[in-house]
C-alpha positions in Angstrom: 9.5 -4.7 20.9 9.7 -1.6 23.2 11.8 1.4 22.0 15.0 1.7 23.9 15.2 4.5 26.5 18.0 7.1 26.5 19.5 5.4 29.5 19.7 2.0 27.7 21.2 3.7 24.7 23.8 5.5 26.7 24.8 2.3 28.5 25.0 0.5 25.1 27.3 3.1 23.6 29.4 3.1 26.8 30.0 -0.7 26.3 30.8 -0.2 22.7 33.2 2.8 23.1 34.1 3.3 26.8 37.2 5.4 26.1 35.4 7.9 23.9 32.5 8.1 26.4 35.0 8.7 29.2 36.7 11.6 27.3 33.4 13.3 26.5 31.4 12.7 29.7 31.4 15.8 32.0 32.7 15.0 35.5 30.4 15.1 38.5 31.3 18.2 40.6 30.3 16.3 43.8 33.1 13.8 43.2 35.8 16.1 41.8 38.2 17.8 44.3 38.6 21.5 44.0 42.0 22.7 42.8 44.4 23.7 45.6 46.8 26.6 45.2 49.5 25.7 47.8 51.5 22.5 47.5 51.0 21.7 51.1 47.3 21.5 50.5 47.4 18.9 47.8 47.5 15.9 50.2 44.7 17.4 52.2 42.6 17.9 49.1 43.3 14.4 48.0 42.3 13.0 51.4 39.1 15.1 51.4 38.3 14.0 47.9 38.7 10.4 48.9 36.2 10.9 51.7 33.8 12.7 49.4 33.9 9.9 46.9 33.3 7.3 49.5 30.3 9.2 50.8 28.9 9.8 47.4 29.3 6.2 46.5 27.4 5.1 49.6 24.6 7.6 48.8 23.9 7.0 45.1 22.5 3.7 43.7 24.7 1.3 41.9 24.4 1.8 38.2 23.2 -1.0 36.0 26.2 -2.7 34.3 26.4 -2.4 30.6 25.2 -5.4 28.5 27.9 -8.1 28.3 26.8 -9.9 25.2 26.8 -8.5 21.7 23.1 -9.7 21.2 22.0 -7.7 24.2 23.8 -4.6 22.9 22.2 -4.9 19.5 18.7 -5.8 20.9 18.6 -2.5 22.8 18.9 -0.5 19.5 17.0 -2.7 17.0 13.3 -3.3 16.8 11.6 -5.7 14.5 7.8 -5.5 13.7 5.6 -7.0 11.1 3.3 -10.0 10.6 2.9 -13.4 9.0 -0.4 -13.9 7.3 -2.2 -16.5 5.2 -5.5 -15.9 3.3 -7.6 -18.7 1.9 -10.3 -17.5 -0.6 -13.2 -18.9 -2.5 -14.6 -16.8 -5.4 -17.7 -17.8 -7.3 -19.2 -16.4 -10.5 -17.1 -13.2 -10.6 -17.8 -13.1 -14.3 -21.3 -11.9 -13.3 -23.0 -14.0 -16.0 -20.8 -13.1 -18.9 -19.1 -16.5 -18.9 -22.3 -18.5 -18.4 -22.6 -21.6 -20.6 -25.9 -20.7 -22.1 -24.7 -17.2 -23.0 -21.6 -18.6 -24.7 -23.6 -21.1 -26.6 -25.8 -18.3 -27.9 -22.7 -16.6 -29.4 -21.7 -14.4 -26.4 -18.1 -14.1 -25.1 -16.6 -12.8 -21.9 -14.3 -10.3 -23.7 -17.3 -8.2 -24.5 -18.1 -7.7 -20.8 -15.4 -4.9 -20.2 -14.8 -6.6 -16.9 -11.1 -6.6 -15.9 -11.6 -9.7 -13.8 -9.3 -12.7 -14.8 -11.9 -15.3 -15.8 -11.5 -19.0 -15.1 -10.3 -20.6 -18.4 -11.8 -24.0 -17.6 -14.9 -23.0 -19.5 -12.9 -22.8 -22.8 -11.7 -26.4 -22.8 -14.4 -28.4 -24.4 -12.1 -30.9 -26.0 -10.4 -31.7 -22.8 -13.7 -32.2 -21.1 -15.1 -34.5 -23.9 -16.9 -37.7 -23.2 -17.1 -41.1 -24.9 -19.6 -41.3 -27.8 -22.8 -43.1 -27.1 -22.8 -45.0 -30.4 -19.8 -47.0 -29.4 -17.5 -45.3 -32.0 -14.1 -43.9 -31.2 -15.3 -40.3 -31.7 -15.6 -38.3 -28.5 -18.3 -35.8 -27.8 -16.9 -32.3 -26.9 -18.0 -31.3 -23.4 -18.1 -28.0 -21.5 -16.1 -27.4 -18.4 -18.2 -25.5 -16.0 -15.5 -23.8 -14.0 -16.8 -20.5 -12.7 -15.3 -20.9 -9.2 -11.8 -20.0 -8.3 -10.1 -20.9 -5.0 -6.7 -20.3 -3.7 -4.6 -19.4 -0.6 -1.8 -16.9 -0.4 0.7 -15.9 2.3 3.1 -13.1 3.2 5.8 -12.7 5.8 6.5 -9.0 6.4 9.5 -7.8 8.3 9.9 -4.1 9.4 13.3 -3.7 10.9 14.1 -0.4 12.8 17.6 0.6 13.8 17.5 3.4 16.5 21.0 4.7 16.3 20.1 7.3 19.0 16.9 8.7 20.3 16.9 11.2 17.4 18.4 9.1 14.5 16.7 6.0 13.1 16.7 3.8 10.0 13.5 2.1 8.9 12.8 -0.5 6.2 10.3 -3.0 4.9 11.1 -6.5 3.7 8.6 -9.0 2.4 9.2 -12.7 2.2 6.9 -14.7 -0.1 4.9 -11.6 -0.9 1.4 -12.7 -1.7 2.7 -16.1 -2.8 -0.1 -18.4 -3.9 0.4 -21.6 -2.0 1.2 -24.4 -4.3 2.3 -22.2 -7.2 6.0 -23.3 -7.2 5.9 -27.1 -7.1 8.9 -29.1 -8.0 9.0 -29.5 -11.8 7.1 -26.4 -12.7 8.9 -23.9 -14.9 7.7 -20.8 -16.8 9.6 -22.0 -19.9 8.9 -24.9 -22.2 11.3 -27.3 -20.5 10.2 -29.4 -17.5 12.3 -30.9 -14.8 13.6 -34.4 -15.0 13.0 -34.7 -11.3 9.2 -34.1 -11.7 8.2 -34.1 -15.4 4.6 -34.2 -14.3 3.6 -31.7 -11.6 0.9 -34.1 -10.5 3.6 -36.2 -8.9 5.9 -33.4 -7.6 7.0 -34.1 -4.0 7.8 -30.6 -2.7 7.6 -26.9 -3.2 10.7 -25.1 -4.3 11.9 -21.5 -3.8 10.4 -18.9 -6.1 12.9 -17.8 -8.7 12.8 -16.2 -12.2 12.4 -19.8 -13.5 9.0 -20.4 -11.9 7.7 -17.0 -10.7 7.7 -13.3 -11.6 8.1 -12.4 -7.9 11.3 -13.2 -6.1 11.3 -14.8 -2.7 12.4 -11.7 -0.9 11.5 -8.1 -1.9 12.6 -4.9 -0.2 9.9 -2.2 -0.5 11.2 0.6 1.6 14.4 1.9 3.3 14.6 5.4 4.7 16.2 7.4 7.5 14.8 10.0 9.9 17.0 12.5 11.7 15.3 14.7 14.3 16.3 17.8 16.1 13.8 18.8 18.8 14.2 22.5 17.9 14.8 22.6 14.2 12.6 19.7 13.0 13.1 16.5 11.1 14.6 15.4 7.8 13.7 12.1 6.1 15.3 10.6 3.0 15.1 7.4 1.1 12.2 5.3 -0.2 9.5 5.8 2.3 5.7 5.2 2.8 3.2 7.8 1.6 0.1 8.3 3.7 -2.4 11.1 3.9 -5.8 11.2 5.5 -8.0 8.3 4.7 -5.7 7.1 2.0 -7.6 8.1 -1.2 -4.4 9.2 -3.0 -1.5 8.3 -0.7 -2.0 5.0 1.2 0.8 3.3 3.2 -1.1 0.0 3.1 0.3 -1.3 6.3 -2.7 -3.4 7.4 -2.5 -7.1 7.8 -5.1 -7.5 5.0 -3.6 -4.9 2.7 -2.2 -5.5 -0.8 -1.3 -2.1 -2.3 1.0 0.5 -1.0 2.3 4.0 -1.8 6.1 4.3 -1.9 7.9 7.6 -2.4 11.5 8.2 -3.3 11.6 11.4 -1.3 13.7 14.0 0.5 11.6 15.7 3.1 11.8 18.3 5.9 9.1 18.3 8.6 8.6 20.6 11.6 6.0 20.9 14.4 4.8 23.9 16.4 3.9 21.8 19.4 2.2 24.5 21.5 -0.3 25.0 18.7 -0.3 21.4 17.4 0.7 22.6 13.9 2.8 20.7 11.4 4.5 21.5 8.2 6.3 19.3 5.7 8.1 20.2 2.4 9.5 17.6 0.1 10.8 16.7 -3.3 9.9 13.3 -5.0 11.9 11.5 -7.6 8.6 10.3 -9.2 10.3 9.0 -12.4 13.8 9.4 -13.9 13.4 7.5 -17.1 16.1 5.2 -18.5 19.3 4.9 -16.6 22.7 3.4 -17.5 21.7 0.3 -15.6 18.3 -0.2 -17.2 19.9 0.3 -20.6 22.6 -2.3 -19.8 25.5 0.1 -19.7 26.7 -1.0 -16.3 28.5 -4.3 -15.5 26.3 -5.0 -12.5 28.3 -2.8 -10.2 29.1 0.9 -9.8 26.9 4.0 -9.8 24.2 4.1 -12.5 23.6 7.4 -14.3 20.3 9.0 -15.1 20.7 9.3 -18.9 18.3 12.2 -19.7 16.8 15.0 -17.7 13.9 16.0 -20.0 12.2 12.7 -19.3 12.3 13.1 -15.5 9.1 13.6 -13.6 9.8 16.3 -11.0 7.4 16.4 -8.1 7.3 19.0 -5.3 5.1 18.7 -2.3 3.9 20.6 0.7 1.7 19.5 3.6 0.5 21.6 6.5 -2.2 21.4 9.1 -3.2 20.8 12.7 -2.9 17.6 14.6 -3.2 17.0 18.3 -0.4 15.0 19.8 -1.6 11.4 20.7 -1.0 11.8 24.4 -3.0 15.1 24.6 -5.7 13.6 22.4 -6.2 10.7 24.8 -6.6 13.1 27.7 -9.1 15.2 25.8 -11.1 12.1 24.7 -11.2 10.7 28.3 -12.7 14.1 29.4 -15.4 13.9 26.7 -13.8 16.7 24.7 -13.5 17.0 20.9 -10.2 16.4 19.1 -10.1 18.2 15.7 -7.4 17.4 13.2 -7.0 18.4 9.5 -4.7 19.7 6.9 -3.9 20.3 3.2 -1.6 18.1 1.1 -0.4 19.6 -2.2 1.7 18.3 -5.1 3.0 19.8 -8.3 4.5 17.5 -10.9 6.1 18.2 -14.3 7.5 16.3 -17.3 8.7 17.5 -20.7 9.4 14.3 -22.5 8.0 10.8 -22.0 10.4 7.9 -22.1 8.1 4.8 -22.0 9.1 3.7 -25.5 12.8 4.4 -25.4 14.6 1.7 -27.4 16.7 -0.5 -25.1 18.4 -2.4 -27.9 22.0 -2.9 -26.8 23.5 -2.0 -30.2 21.5 1.2 -30.5 22.4 2.2 -27.0 26.0 1.5 -27.6 26.0 3.7 -30.7 24.4 6.5 -28.6 27.2 6.2 -26.0 30.2 5.9 -28.2 29.3 7.6 -31.5 27.0 10.3 -30.1 23.9 9.3 -32.0 20.5 10.1 -30.5 18.6 7.7 -32.6 17.6 5.4 -29.8 16.1 8.3 -27.9 14.4 10.1 -30.8 12.8 6.9 -32.0 11.1 6.4 -28.6 10.8 9.6 -26.8 7.5 11.5 -27.0 6.7 15.1 -26.3 4.4 15.5 -23.3 4.7 19.0 -21.7 2.8 17.4 -18.8 2.0 19.1 -15.5 -0.5 18.6 -12.8 -1.5 20.3 -9.5 -2.9 17.9 -6.9 -4.6 19.1 -3.8 -5.9 16.9 -1.0 -7.9 18.2 2.0 -8.3 16.1 5.1 -10.5 16.8 8.1 -11.1 14.7 11.3 -13.3 15.1 14.4 -12.9 12.6 17.3 -15.0 12.1 20.4 -15.1 9.2 22.8 -18.5 8.3 21.3 -18.0 9.1 17.6 -15.5 9.7 14.7 -16.1 11.8 11.6 -13.4 11.9 8.9 -13.4 13.5 5.4 -11.0 13.6 2.5 -11.4 15.4 -0.8 -8.9 15.5 -3.6 -8.7 17.5 -6.8 -6.4 17.0 -9.8 -5.9 19.7 -12.4 -3.3 19.5 -15.2 -2.5 19.1 -18.8 -0.5 16.9 -21.2 -0.2 16.2 -24.9 -0.7 12.8 -26.3 1.9 12.3 -29.0 1.9 9.0 -30.9 5.3 9.4 -32.7 8.5 11.2 -32.3 7.6 13.8 -34.9 4.2 14.5 -33.4 4.5 17.3 -30.8 1.0 16.6 -29.7 -0.4 20.0 -30.5 -3.8 19.3 -28.9 -3.6 19.8 -25.2 -5.2 17.2 -23.1 -6.8 18.5 -19.9 -7.0 16.7 -16.6 -9.9 17.7 -14.3 -10.6 15.0 -11.7 -12.3 15.1 -8.3 -12.8 12.5 -5.6 -13.9 12.4 -2.0 -14.9 10.1 0.8 -16.4 10.5 4.3 -16.7 8.1 7.2 -18.8 8.4 10.3 -18.9 6.1 13.3 -21.1 6.3 16.4 -20.4 4.1 19.4 -23.0 2.9 21.9 -23.2 0.4 24.8 -19.7 1.2 26.2 -18.1 1.0 22.8 -19.5 -2.5 22.0 -22.0 -1.3 19.4 -20.8 0.9 16.5 -23.1 2.3 13.8 -21.2 3.1 10.6 -21.8 5.1 7.5 -19.4 5.5 4.6 -19.8 7.2 1.3 -17.5 8.2 -1.5 -17.6 9.9 -4.9 -15.2 9.8 -7.9 -15.8 11.8 -11.1 -16.5 9.8 -14.2 -15.8 10.5 -17.9 -18.4 10.4 -20.6 -15.6 10.1 -23.2 -14.5 6.8 -21.8 -15.9 3.4 -22.5 -15.5 1.5 -19.2 -15.2 2.8 -15.7 -11.8 1.5 -14.6 -8.3 1.5 -16.0 -5.2 0.7 -14.0 -2.9 3.2 -15.5 -2.2 6.2 -13.3 -3.9 9.5 -13.9 -5.0 9.1 -17.5 -6.9 6.5 -19.4 -7.7 5.8 -23.1 -10.3 8.2 -24.6 -12.7 8.2 -27.5 -11.4 9.8 -30.7 -11.4 13.6 -30.4 -11.6 13.8 -26.7 -9.7 16.7 -25.1 -10.0 16.0 -21.4 -10.0 13.3 -18.8 -12.2 13.5 -15.7 -12.0 9.9 -14.4 -10.9 9.9 -10.8 -9.6 6.7 -9.1 -9.3 5.9 -5.4 -6.1 4.3 -4.2 -6.7 0.5 -4.6 -5.9 -0.1 -0.9 -8.9 2.1 0.2 -11.4 -0.7 0.5 -15.1 -0.4 0.7 -16.3 -3.9 -0.1 -15.1 -7.5 -0.9 -16.1 -8.1 -4.5 -17.0 -5.3 -6.9 -14.4 -2.7 -6.1 -11.9 -4.9 -4.2 -11.6 -7.8 -6.7 -13.4 -7.2 -10.0 -12.4 -3.5 -10.6 -9.6 -3.4 -8.0 -10.3 0.2 -7.1 -13.2 2.7 -6.8 -13.3 4.9 -10.0 -16.0 6.8 -11.8 -18.6 6.0 -9.3 -20.2 6.8 -6.0 -21.4 4.5 -3.2 -23.3 4.4 0.1 -22.2 2.0 2.8 -24.2 1.7 6.0 -23.0 -0.8 8.5 -23.0 -2.1 12.1 -20.3 -3.6 14.3 -20.8 -5.4 17.6 -18.0 -6.5 19.9 -18.9 -9.6 21.7 -15.6 -9.4 23.6 -14.0 -6.0 24.0 -11.0 -5.7 26.2 -8.4 -3.0 25.2 -5.0 -4.5 25.6 -6.7 -8.0 25.7 -9.0 -10.0 23.4 -11.4 -8.5 21.0 -14.1 -10.5 19.1 -16.5 -8.7 16.9 -19.0 -9.1 14.1 -19.6 -6.6 11.3 -22.2 -6.3 8.5 -22.5 -3.8 5.8 -24.5 -3.1 2.6 -22.9 -1.3 -0.3 -24.9 0.3 -3.1 -22.7 1.5 -6.0 -23.7 3.7 -9.0 -21.7 5.1 -11.9 -21.0 8.9 -12.0 -21.5 8.9 -15.8 -24.0 6.2 -16.9 -22.8 6.3 -20.5 -19.4 5.0 -19.3 -20.8 1.7 -18.2 -21.2 -1.4 -20.3 -25.0 -1.3 -20.0 -25.4 2.5 -20.2 -27.1 2.5 -16.8 -26.1 4.1 -13.5 -26.8 1.2 -11.1 -23.9 -1.1 -10.8 -24.9 -3.4 -7.9 -25.8 -4.0 -4.3 -23.3 -6.0 -2.2 -23.7 -7.4 1.3 -20.6 -8.1 3.4 -20.3 -9.8 6.8 -17.4 -10.9 8.9 -16.4 -12.2 12.3 -13.0 -11.2 13.6 -10.8 -12.0 16.6 -7.7 -10.2 17.7 -5.6 -10.8 20.8 -3.8 -7.9 22.5 -6.1 -5.5 20.8 -5.0 -1.9 20.5 -7.0 1.0 19.0 -5.0 2.5 16.1 -7.2 5.6 15.6 -4.5 7.9 17.0 -1.7 6.3 15.0 -0.6 3.6 17.5 1.0 0.4 16.1 -1.4 -2.6 16.3 -0.7 -4.8 19.3 1.4 -7.9 18.8 -0.7 -11.1 18.9 -3.0 -13.4 16.9 -5.4 -12.3 14.3 -8.2 -14.3 12.6 -11.1 -13.2 10.4 -13.8 -15.1 8.5 -15.6 -12.9 5.8 -18.4 -13.5 3.4 -19.7 -11.3 0.6 -22.4 -11.5 -2.0 -22.9 -9.1 -5.0 -26.1 -8.7 -6.9 -25.1 -7.0 -10.2 -27.4 -4.5 -11.8 -28.0 -3.0 -15.2 -24.8 -1.0 -15.5 -22.8 -4.2 -15.5 -24.9 -6.0 -18.2 -25.7 -5.6 -21.9 -27.4 -2.5 -23.2 -31.2 -2.5 -23.6 -30.9 -2.4 -27.4 -28.5 -5.4 -27.3 -31.0 -7.5 -25.3 -33.3 -7.6 -28.4 -30.7 -9.6 -30.3 -30.4 -13.3 -30.3 -27.0 -13.2 -28.6 -28.0 -11.2 -25.6 -31.7 -12.0 -25.3 -31.0 -14.9 -23.0 -28.4 -13.1 -20.9 -29.0 -13.2 -17.2 -26.9 -12.0 -14.3 -25.1 -14.4 -12.0 -24.8 -13.6 -8.3 -21.1 -13.3 -7.3 -20.1 -14.7 -3.9 -16.8 -14.9 -1.9 -15.7 -16.5 1.3 -12.4 -15.3 2.7 -10.2 -16.1 5.6 -7.4 -14.1 7.1 -5.2 -15.6 9.8 -2.0 -14.1 11.0 0.4 -13.3 13.8 1.5 -9.7 14.4 4.7 -9.0 16.2 
């Protein structure tokens, strides 16, 4: 939906408050009679004014009448964007051989693989897969279910309402309906508890899907992810406040995750001031983030369900301060430069400082204990769960971009330096400091040929590993469990929505961490019509290696080689390189990936000499994905 013009907004407000508009609208000098001193001249002035008004009315065009219906008035101020998507997926042998029948029969088990992938449990149901005995007895022979394939389809309906109060004041939000709901996961009769439904005691005979609730799903039907306001003054700058998206550069640390195939997002509870020096294309932003407040009166069940909750403690708060500054060419000017064959150079620095004194992850939420703290003044509930952290971190993120009508080069590099103490009990102050020193970076290069139909691509990235860690990925923020005696953590993790492949990093490990990769690729557009249809094919090869080989399961650097291919169609295509919103229309993509695992994902060489691991062999993982959606 097109953003309303100032004229439309003025007409809308005139229709809503005509008396106020009339009182504050300056009069037109050409239609206002001049004041006359003598009484005799009043009638002459009035007559002259009547003639002037008639002439002015004849000369100027008739104004557009204000909207007469309430829907028209609202429609001129409200925009709604988003998409509806569905994604069928087929995933085969993502266990990489660790759940193979022969390996399990030799005494192996999937738990020893260190893979975070959720295996198919069908392989562990021998009794339910049993067969009749061949000797005619009633005894059954246990069988093995060979379920190493997982299939599903999920959907999401995303709604992004925008309320443009004026040209300079707006409210934005994001609402998801059926957010990544697996189709068929809430049939009639299915409940997460032990009790079934009398309407469908056997789900095999359920007749309908029911609304996701706390009874049958951990995710509600409707979730609100963001809501924030932006107030802009063309001279002084802009302020933003609320829960808003976080995005910087390529998205290694802060990634808004707004794509139609995205799953993860960065949300920030933030108050921000931003300003631009337009003649120099410079920007500056300063902000404060409410990164974590710890227990509140609502989370500890003080509140009756209404009223204003209170942040109980201040020492457990994570305070985060941020600053972003850099150079970015306005999109309109950038388009002109690119059309003339000139370079467009953008870049900037994004910095954060965060601090926390106490950690409140284990605060006792028992109602009785918390009631004692409130009424008697006892701190037992807090002292039994709070831990001393003295944590702080400095995070810097550099972004650099070069655009030309024939190529794009983009680079992002982030560095995290900080300290914390790992206390295990309330009396343990955590005297040993625990140092954070992490680095990660990524670069992307595209070169376009044949009138932008053919694109040669190369992407690479690096994330520091940690020799004191066993395993290359943990989904727990900035720190991960260490070996005994470790005093530092150097494992860097990319944001999970920064995607480089389809299987290894996207699905099995969920994010790039402790590794580096090389990804050459090629894209060819069979149909390429900006503002119209676009049909293209893409192929890429991804070679991944561990930054610290001792961190892998097999104590080897090579992790695997993956081949990805896709064919994608999009109607009303719009290039989003300069920050434009994707065009409204239909989107469809068919994608295939195959992963050839290597030594770092298998047993160690010394283990292969044992009877359990001697017969281990890798299994090739494959996936077939579909993405179909409508963007609006």
